[in-house]
All heavy atoms as an XYZ file, in Angstrom:
732
protein
N     123.045    118.808    104.054
C     124.093    117.946    103.611
C     123.605    117.163    102.390
O     122.426    116.949    102.224
C     124.574    117.038    104.758
C     123.697    115.792    104.924
S     124.348    114.649    106.146
C     123.741    115.407    107.629
N     124.588    116.726    101.585
C     124.292    115.986    100.381
C     124.753    114.523    100.612
O     125.883    114.277    100.959
C     124.989    116.583     99.173
C     124.632    118.025     98.985
C     124.736    115.739     97.918
C     123.247    118.290     98.415
N     123.854    113.554    100.341
C     124.147    112.147    100.417
C     124.079    111.567     98.968
O     123.087    111.867     98.228
C     123.126    111.367    101.259
C     123.046    111.985    102.607
C     123.405    109.911    101.265
C     124.305    111.859    103.444
N     125.105    110.815     98.573
C     125.054    110.153     97.279
C     124.301    108.797     97.441
O     124.737    107.977     98.238
C     126.499    109.883     96.786
C     127.373    111.108     96.723
C     126.889    112.084     95.670
O     126.471    111.716     94.633
N     126.896    113.340     96.017
N     123.223    108.617     96.762
C     122.436    107.454     96.827
C     122.552    106.546     95.635
O     122.671    107.063     94.519
C     120.928    107.822     97.002
C     120.569    108.568     98.222
S     120.376    107.486     99.645
C     119.215    106.257     99.002
N     122.405    105.244     95.904
C     122.303    104.282     94.812
C     121.248    103.189     95.237
O     121.353    102.687     96.332
C     123.665    103.635     94.474
C     123.611    102.814     93.282
C     125.002    102.339     92.760
O     126.038    102.714     93.413
O     125.098    101.596     91.795
N     120.406    102.903     94.301
C     119.319    101.892     94.584
C     119.612    100.708     93.699
O     119.621    100.863     92.445
C     117.923    102.455     94.288
C     117.705    103.854     94.924
C     116.845    101.437     94.676
C     117.625    103.853     96.424
N     119.849     99.557     94.256
C     120.158     98.363     93.468
C     119.118     97.240     93.671
O     118.861     96.867     94.840
C     121.533     97.837     93.891
C     122.673     98.819     93.687
C     123.965     98.257     94.337
C     122.891     99.065     92.245
N     118.503     96.802     92.567
C     117.601     95.711     92.688
C     116.152     96.032     93.071
O     115.360     95.158     93.290
N     115.855     97.344     93.098
C     114.527     97.798     93.499
C     114.015     98.804     92.428
O     114.129    100.044     92.638
C     114.525     98.420     94.839
C     114.848     97.421     95.944
S     114.872     98.111     97.607
C     116.470     98.937     97.590
N     113.605     98.363     91.278
C     113.208     99.280     90.158
C     112.142    100.294     90.517
O     112.154    101.367     90.068
C     112.860     98.362     89.047
C     112.600     97.044     89.594
C     113.395     96.970     90.844
N     111.181     99.869     91.323
C     110.121    100.752     91.705
C     110.617    101.961     92.500
O     110.328    103.141     92.241
C     108.971    100.048     92.517
O     108.449     98.999     91.633
C     107.845    100.991     92.814
N     111.403    101.636     93.549
C     112.081    102.668     94.331
C     113.003    103.535     93.516
O     113.021    104.798     93.629
C     112.745    102.090     95.539
C     113.280    103.046     96.589
C     112.157    103.803     97.235
C     114.106    102.296     97.619
N     113.803    102.896     92.632
C     114.704    103.631     91.772
C     113.966    104.562     90.859
O     114.448    105.681     90.545
C     115.569    102.685     90.996
N     112.741    104.188     90.441
C     111.935    105.053     89.621
C     111.510    106.300     90.328
O     111.327    107.359     89.754
N     111.329    106.201     91.661
C     110.906    107.379     92.413
C     112.055    108.288     92.741
O     112.031    109.476     92.602
C     110.258    106.905     93.741
C     108.911    106.288     93.604
S     108.287    105.809     95.197
C     108.706    104.075     95.224
N     113.172    107.654     93.230
C     114.318    108.430     93.764
C     115.365    108.625     92.666
O     116.056    109.688     92.645
C     114.912    107.692     94.948
C     113.900    107.581     96.108
C     116.201    108.400     95.447
C     114.302    106.634     97.193
N     115.483    107.671     91.767
C     116.583    107.621     90.830
C     117.531    106.475     91.163
O     117.788    106.280     92.371
N     118.010    105.771     90.187
C     118.916    104.680     90.456
C     120.188    105.226     91.156
O     120.715    104.645     92.072
C     119.295    103.918     89.195
C     120.129    102.673     89.477
C     120.428    101.905     88.160
N     121.504    100.942     88.370
C     122.760    101.201     88.596
N     123.163    102.446     88.770
N     123.677    100.263     88.712
N     120.681    106.325     90.679
C     121.749    107.110     91.350
C     121.279    108.490     91.534
O     120.770    109.096     90.527
C     123.041    107.024     90.499
C     123.648    105.705     90.498
C     125.048    105.767     89.804
C     125.669    104.400     89.863
N     127.076    104.435     89.318
N     121.389    109.046     92.679
C     120.856    110.370     92.959
C     121.588    111.015     94.061
O     122.187    110.358     94.932
C     119.359    110.311     93.310
N     121.603    112.382     94.083
C     122.089    113.087     95.185
C     120.820    113.589     95.984
O     119.900    114.054     95.428
C     122.831    114.398     94.725
C     124.157    114.134     94.195
C     124.957    115.392     93.894
O     124.337    116.501     93.936
O     126.155    115.274     93.661
N     120.865    113.305     97.246
C     119.742    113.645     98.102
C     120.229    114.675     99.112
O     121.244    114.452     99.840
C     119.203    112.390     98.843
C     118.087    112.776     99.789
C     118.742    111.361     97.780
N     119.469    115.782     99.224
C     119.839    116.827    100.227
C     118.906    116.641    101.404
O     117.684    116.646    101.296
C     119.640    118.183     99.644
C     120.151    119.268    100.551
C     120.250    120.608     99.897
O     120.136    120.731     98.666
O     120.467    121.609    100.654
N     119.539    116.427    102.597
C     118.831    116.331    103.858
C     119.461    117.213    104.892
O     120.600    117.705    104.699
C     118.752    114.825    104.357
C     120.154    114.339    104.602
C     117.957    113.992    103.412
C     120.182    112.981    105.268
N     118.716    117.501    105.933
C     119.242    118.348    106.954
C     120.126    117.703    107.959
O     120.788    118.349    108.792
C     118.066    119.058    107.730
O     117.235    118.105    108.272
C     117.283    119.968    106.783
N     120.182    116.393    107.908
C     121.010    115.649    108.881
C     120.207    114.479    109.458
O     119.068    114.218    109.074
N     120.855    113.710    110.296
C     120.105    112.586    110.939
C     120.788    111.266    110.703
O     121.909    111.185    110.223
N     120.014    110.268    111.010
C     120.491    108.908    110.929
C     119.983    108.270    109.633
O     119.196    108.830    108.948
C     119.998    108.061    112.123
O     118.595    107.964    112.002
C     120.404    108.630    113.477
N     120.447    107.025    109.398
C     119.934    106.218    108.243
C     118.423    106.035    108.402
O     117.636    106.166    107.488
C     120.654    104.914    108.127
C     120.044    104.069    107.017
C     122.125    105.102    107.886
N     117.933    105.746    109.639
C     116.528    105.581    109.904
C     115.772    106.901    109.576
O     114.662    106.835    108.945
C     116.289    105.210    111.340
C     114.846    105.007    111.706
C     114.264    103.843    111.032
N     112.827    103.851    111.206
C     111.965    103.039    110.604
N     112.432    102.138    109.757
N     110.693    103.146    110.811
N     116.342    107.976    109.859
C     115.749    109.308    109.512
C     115.578    109.487    108.007
O     114.643    109.985    107.454
C     116.551    110.472    110.099
C     116.493    110.530    111.584
O     115.502    110.070    112.198
O     117.463    111.035    112.150
N     116.644    109.058    107.269
C     116.604    109.092    105.809
C     115.508    108.246    105.223
O     114.787    108.613    104.327
C     117.988    108.640    105.234
C     118.080    108.690    103.695
C     117.962    110.123    103.177
C     119.390    108.064    103.248
N     115.365    106.991    105.802
C     114.324    106.112    105.345
C     112.937    106.748    105.636
O     112.033    106.742    104.749
C     114.398    104.766    106.036
C     115.683    104.074    105.614
C     113.163    103.884    105.798
C     116.079    102.818    106.443
N     112.741    107.359    106.767
C     111.511    108.034    107.105
C     111.249    109.234    106.140
O     110.135    109.493    105.735
C     111.504    108.464    108.543
C     111.355    107.320    109.505
C     111.495    107.691    110.952
O     111.662    108.917    111.233
O     111.461    106.785    111.812
N     112.324    109.943    105.788
C     112.220    111.045    104.830
C     111.617    110.534    103.474
O     110.706    111.120    102.906
C     113.623    111.631    104.574
C     113.722    112.577    103.415
C     113.225    113.891    103.492
C     114.238    112.147    102.220
C     113.346    114.778    102.430
C     114.301    112.982    101.133
C     113.838    114.325    101.237
N     112.121    109.358    103.012
C     111.675    108.851    101.749
C     110.193    108.359    101.842
O     109.436    108.586    100.938
C     112.508    107.678    101.255
C     113.858    108.101    100.711
C     114.979    107.491    101.128
C     113.918    109.168     99.806
C     116.242    107.888    100.671
C     115.156    109.579     99.298
C     116.325    108.920     99.687
N     109.838    107.755    102.987
C     108.461    107.266    103.135
C     107.502    108.396    103.236
O     106.378    108.336    102.780
C     108.329    106.257    104.297
O     108.700    106.910    105.486
C     109.147    105.007    104.042
N     107.883    109.551    103.835
C     107.015    110.720    103.885
C     106.934    111.363    102.556
O     105.829    111.714    102.091
C     107.579    111.742    104.904
C     107.245    111.402    106.305
C     107.611    112.616    107.242
N     108.848    113.228    107.025
C     110.000    112.828    107.604
N     110.007    111.839    108.426
N     111.156    113.467    107.339
N     108.057    111.465    101.832
C     108.081    112.169    100.524
C     107.373    111.347     99.468
O     106.621    111.972     98.630
C     109.534    112.451    100.124
C     109.632    113.237     98.843
C     111.041    113.652     98.556
C     111.051    114.514     97.269
N     112.380    115.075     97.021
N     107.561    110.063     99.399
C     106.992    109.219     98.315
C     105.818    108.386     98.732
O     105.296    107.688     97.888
C     108.133    108.398     97.709
C     109.190    109.235     97.067
C     110.463    109.421     97.707
C     109.032    109.935     95.881
C     111.446    110.143     97.174
C     109.989    110.714     95.352
C     111.201    110.851     95.977
O     112.223    111.623     95.415
N     105.450    108.426     99.992
C     104.233    107.754    100.414
C     104.254    106.262    100.447
O     105.253    105.621    100.638
N     103.073    105.707    100.191
C     102.841    104.275    100.347
C     103.696    103.379     99.425
O     104.144    102.291     99.834
C     101.328    103.921    100.123
N     104.025    103.855     98.237
C     104.864    103.118     97.312
C     106.289    102.879     97.914
O     106.824    101.833     97.887
C     104.931    103.732     95.949
C     103.694    103.487     95.133
C     103.972    103.986     93.690
C     102.795    103.704     92.810
N     103.010    104.119     91.421
N     106.820    103.978     98.477
C     108.182    103.894     99.024
C     108.097    102.988    100.315
O     108.987    102.210    100.530
C     108.728    105.248     99.410
N     107.069    103.181    101.133
C     106.911    102.350    102.308
C     106.832    100.887    101.980
O     107.516    100.060    102.596
C     105.657    102.756    103.095
O     105.819    104.053    103.617
N     106.089    100.536    100.911
C     105.948     99.161    100.480
C     107.298     98.586    100.043
O     107.571     97.377    100.225
C     104.884     99.006     99.409
N     108.105     99.371     99.459
C     109.457     98.962     98.956
C     110.483     98.799    100.077
O     111.319     97.898    100.082
C     110.000     99.957     97.955
C     109.279    100.016     96.652
C     109.559     98.765     95.844
O     110.680     98.554     95.457
N     108.541     98.006     95.575
N     110.402     99.675    101.110
C     111.424     99.734    102.149
C     111.136     99.022    103.443
O     112.033     98.522    104.159
C     111.758    101.181    102.420
C     112.506    101.911    101.352
C     112.489    103.428    101.650
C     113.921    101.413    101.192
N     109.823     99.027    103.858
C     109.476     98.643    105.218
C     108.671     97.346    105.251
O     107.932     97.000    104.322
C     108.627     99.718    105.864
C     109.240    101.173    105.844
C     108.237    102.170    106.408
C     110.555    101.182    106.553
N     108.825     96.631    106.371
C     108.039     95.442    106.635
C     106.689     95.891    107.321
O     106.455     97.029    107.502
C     108.766     94.392    107.424
C     109.113     94.838    108.797
O     108.537     95.757    109.401
N     110.156     94.208    109.394
N     105.845     94.919    107.660
C     104.559     95.243    108.266
C     104.665     95.930    109.610
O     103.751     96.600    110.063
C     103.724     93.979    108.382
C     104.256     92.883    109.293
C     105.324     91.992    108.657
O     105.528     92.053    107.354
O     106.050     91.290    109.324
N     105.830     95.840    110.320
C     106.027     96.541    111.623
C     106.639     97.909    111.429
O     106.840     98.604    112.381
C     106.956     95.679    112.501
C     106.402     94.364    112.981
C     107.306     93.680    113.991
N     108.704     93.762    113.656
C     109.419     92.859    112.982
N     108.850     91.770    112.602
N     110.689     93.040    112.808
N     106.946     98.283    110.197
C     107.531     99.596    109.946
C     109.041     99.668    110.049
O     109.661    100.684    110.013
N     109.705     98.478    110.140
C     111.143     98.350    110.143
C     111.632     98.162    108.734
O     110.887     97.690    107.880
C     111.567     97.198    111.008
C     111.204     97.360    112.495
O     111.267     98.488    112.963
O     110.846     96.346    113.075
N     112.919     98.435    108.511
C     113.489     98.177    107.171
C     113.327     96.643    106.880
O     113.600     95.799    107.704
C     114.973     98.535    107.135
C     115.697     98.372    105.840
C     115.107     99.315    104.790
C     117.162     98.604    106.011
N     112.787     96.435    105.673
C     112.592     95.043    105.261
C     113.863     94.230    105.323
O     114.987     94.724    104.956
C     111.990     95.049    103.855
C     111.460     93.656    103.499
O     112.249     92.793    103.143
O     110.214     93.481    103.515
N     113.789     92.985    105.792
C     114.944     92.105    105.940
C     115.652     91.743    104.634
O     116.784     91.314    104.610
C     114.566     90.822    106.616
C     114.174     90.991    108.096
S     115.489     91.715    109.095
C     116.620     90.335    109.145
N     115.012     91.971    103.488
C     115.588     91.708    102.199
C     116.465     92.847    101.668
O     117.079     92.743    100.655
C     114.534     91.379    101.138
O     113.714     92.543    100.950
C     113.673     90.173    101.558
N     116.519     93.929    102.453
C     117.292     95.121    102.011
C     118.539     95.262    102.917
O     118.407     95.258    104.124
C     116.443     96.378    102.041
C     115.249     96.232    101.120
C     117.276     97.625    101.710
C     114.247     97.363    101.226
N     119.683     95.467    102.277
C     120.896     95.763    102.982
C     121.279     97.223    102.770
O     120.974     97.775    101.648
C     122.032     94.873    102.503
C     121.896     93.428    102.831
C     121.936     93.174    104.339
O     122.757     93.731    105.022
N     121.016     92.346    104.819
N     121.881     97.814    103.764
C     122.322     99.212    103.652
C     123.857     99.251    103.658
O     124.430     98.665    104.627
C     121.763    100.134    104.764
C     122.310    101.512    104.663
C     120.233    100.065    104.732
N     124.438     99.873    102.647
C     125.933     99.978    102.585
C     126.228    101.436    102.613
O     125.665    102.215    101.814
C     126.422     99.304    101.304
C     127.932     99.533    101.194
C     126.103     97.813    101.273
N     127.145    101.822    103.548
C     127.562    103.229    103.595
C     129.035    103.300    103.406
O     129.802    102.586    104.090
C     127.177    103.858    104.962
C     125.657    103.866    105.075
C     127.781    105.265    105.042
C     125.195    104.495    106.379
N     129.425    104.066    102.381
C     130.892    104.209    102.076
C     131.542    102.862    101.966
O     132.626    102.634    102.550
C     131.560    105.096    103.118
C     130.895    106.479    103.177
O     130.449    107.033    102.180
N     130.874    107.058    104.381
N     130.974    101.912    101.271
C     131.408    100.572    100.960
C     131.506     99.652    102.201
O     132.197     98.599    102.145
C     132.780    100.643    100.242
C     132.698    101.395     98.967
O     131.694    101.216     98.244
O     133.625    102.154     98.597
N     130.789     99.957    103.263
C     130.726     99.094    104.427
C     129.287     98.736    104.776
O     128.467     99.673    104.838
C     131.371     99.809    105.696
C     132.805    100.110    105.512
N     133.781     99.134    105.510
C     133.462    101.243    105.260
C     134.974     99.710    105.266
N     134.786    101.030    105.139
N     129.030     97.486    104.934
C     127.699     97.021    105.303
C     127.321     97.528    106.678
O     128.093     97.369    107.601
C     127.656     95.502    105.270
C     126.347     94.856    105.498
C     125.324     95.209    104.442
C     126.507     93.331    105.602
N     126.169     98.152    106.770
C     125.700     98.678    108.055
C     124.874     97.643    108.743
O     123.810     97.247    108.202
C     124.925     99.985    107.835
C     124.506    100.723    109.074
C     125.722    101.252    109.855
C     123.556    101.842    108.741
N     125.190     97.199    109.936
C     124.336     96.250    110.721
C     123.000     96.939    111.010
O     122.928     98.123    111.236
C     125.144     96.010    112.001
C     126.603     96.364    111.626
C     126.457     97.497    110.642
N     121.969     96.132    110.998
C     120.578     96.626    111.203
C     120.448     97.404    112.499
O     119.718     98.361    112.597
C     119.593     95.496    111.136
C     119.473     94.955    109.756
C     118.366     93.967    109.533
N     118.313     93.680    108.136
C     117.673     94.440    107.269
N     117.076     95.513    107.634
N     117.709     94.185    105.998
N     121.094     96.923    113.540
C     120.983     97.576    114.846
C     121.557     98.952    114.873
O     121.323     99.704    115.782
C     121.604     96.707    116.007
C     123.055     96.393    115.837
C     123.381     95.136    115.041
O     122.540     94.522    114.378
O     124.614     94.789    115.038
N     122.284     99.358    113.826
C     122.876    100.695    113.729
C     122.085    101.659    112.895
O     122.453    102.836    112.809
C     124.308    100.579    113.257
C     125.229     99.949    114.235
C     126.689     99.945    113.788
O     127.043    100.877    113.056
O     127.440     99.053    114.224
N     120.986    101.189    112.301
C     120.226    102.065    111.417
C     119.732    103.358    112.148
O     119.699    104.466    111.553
C     118.978    101.359    110.847
C     119.263    100.260    109.830
C     117.992     99.523    109.491
C     119.943    100.798    108.595
N     119.284    103.208    113.395
C     118.789    104.392    114.098
C     119.899    105.167    114.830
O     119.633    106.227    115.309
C     117.781    103.925    115.189
N     121.149    104.626    114.852
C     122.221    105.329    115.542
C     123.275    105.928    114.601
O     123.930    106.857    114.974
C     122.970    104.283    116.455
C     122.158    103.833    117.608
C     123.035    103.074    118.600
N     123.827    102.020    118.018
C     123.589    100.723    118.147
N     122.605    100.318    118.862
N     124.370     99.854    117.593
N     123.405    105.386    113.432
C     124.453    105.820    112.488
C     124.136    107.188    111.895
O     123.208    107.369    111.117
C     124.683    104.826    111.363
C     125.840    105.174    110.470
N     127.091    104.755    110.742
C     125.926    105.999    109.394
C     127.897    105.269    109.836
N     127.229    106.002    109.008
N     124.886    108.212    112.349
C     124.669    109.585    111.848
C     125.245    109.725    110.422
O     126.401    109.363    110.236
C     125.306    110.587    112.805
C     124.615    110.697    114.114
C     123.325    111.411    114.113
O     123.116    112.285    113.204
O     122.478    111.124    114.914
N     124.481    110.255    109.555
C     124.954    110.521    108.168
C     125.762    111.761    108.175
O     125.555    112.721    108.986
C     123.800    110.616    107.219
C     122.956    109.347    107.071
C     121.695    109.611    106.345
C     123.827    108.289    106.327
N     126.737    111.779    107.245
C     127.618    112.998    107.080
C     127.598    113.422    105.642
O     127.386    112.643    104.731
C     129.081    112.616    107.485
C     129.209    112.283    108.952
C     130.672    112.070    109.299
N     130.702    111.118    110.390
C     131.105    109.873    110.377
N     131.646    109.356    109.297
N     131.061    109.143    111.445
N     127.880    114.705    105.475
C     127.905    115.260    104.113
C     128.906    114.458    103.291
O     129.996    114.175    103.682
C     128.353    116.707    104.179
C     128.210    117.427    102.870
O     127.165    117.244    102.222
O     129.112    118.193    102.485
N     128.480    114.091    102.079
C     129.291    113.332    101.159
C     129.256    111.819    101.330
O     129.864    111.062    100.551
N     128.489    111.293    102.297
C     128.355    109.845    102.454
C     127.803    109.240    101.196
O     127.025    109.882    100.460
C     127.402    109.475    103.616
C     128.125    109.469    104.960
O     129.383    109.505    104.999
O     127.429    109.352    105.955
N     128.198    108.057    100.879
C     127.709    107.229     99.761
C     126.905    106.085    100.326
O     127.455    105.248    101.007
C     128.845    106.717     98.869
C     129.663    107.754     98.263
C     130.874    107.248     97.482
N     131.464    106.037     97.924
C     132.420    106.015     98.916
N     132.831    107.168     99.477
N     132.962    104.881     99.270
N     125.561    106.090    100.107
C     124.675    105.106    100.702
C     123.989    104.328     99.608
O     123.608    104.914     98.590
C     123.631    105.852    101.524
C     122.682    104.943    102.332
C     122.425    105.557    103.681
C     121.457    104.665    101.602
N     123.999    102.990     99.754
C     123.302    102.103     98.825
C     122.214    101.335     99.565
O     122.472    100.828    100.660
C     124.291    101.105     98.245
C     125.335    101.733     97.351
C     126.277    100.641     96.843
C     127.473    101.234     96.112
N     128.476    100.252     95.692
N     121.104    101.236     98.915
C     120.020    100.293     99.330
C     120.161     99.156     98.342
O     120.007     99.365     97.160
C     118.620    100.923     99.246
C     118.296    101.838    100.354
C     117.858    103.139    100.050
C     118.447    101.521    101.699
C     117.549    104.033    101.072
C     118.156    102.432    102.687
C     117.670    103.696    102.337
N     120.410     97.941     98.839
C     120.557     96.755     97.982
C     119.589     95.669     98.331
O     119.574     95.271     99.486
C     122.011     96.197     98.052
C     123.048     97.186     97.690
S     124.758     96.613     97.675
C     124.748     95.108     98.568
N     118.828     95.202     97.346
C     117.916     94.118     97.582
C     118.697     92.786     97.538
O     119.487     92.516     96.585
C     116.842     94.079     96.496
C     115.787     93.009     96.609
C     114.973     93.255     97.851
C     114.946     93.031     95.382
N     118.556     91.996     98.601
C     119.185     90.715     98.607
C     118.478     89.773     97.623
O     117.232     89.745     97.581
C     119.092     90.087    100.024
C     119.873     90.815    101.121
C     119.592     90.094    102.429
C     121.369     90.713    100.784
N     119.222     89.063     96.859
C     118.666     88.184     95.883
C     119.129     86.753     96.188
O     120.295     86.530     96.408
C     119.073     88.550     94.416
C     118.504     87.610     93.416
C     118.648     89.990     94.123
N     118.230     85.818     96.194
C     118.619     84.434     96.439
C     118.089     83.580     95.267
O     117.325     83.994     94.475
N     118.617     82.433     95.219
C     118.221     81.459     94.210
C     119.004     80.214     94.297
O     119.869     80.078     95.153
N     118.775     79.373     93.343
C     119.542     78.131     93.483
C     119.601     77.409     92.193
O     119.343     77.723     91.127
């Protein structure tokens, strides 16, 4: 299946995957997709996506087809062909 990816606010990860890219995977969940990237791109991708426990970093939000995906659904949400997925870095300031 083909997933449409967009990486926002993470230039290192975007440099590896592409700011906008089509990713072909065999199926699975959002968590499976994250694991695919960490296997394919190694420590640099892991440093961008994961915290010290190996979970998706709290500063990253996942949006699928324009809907924010709650963190508790990362391991349950099955991806489908044609899904549009965004990794967005939360930015704060004042």
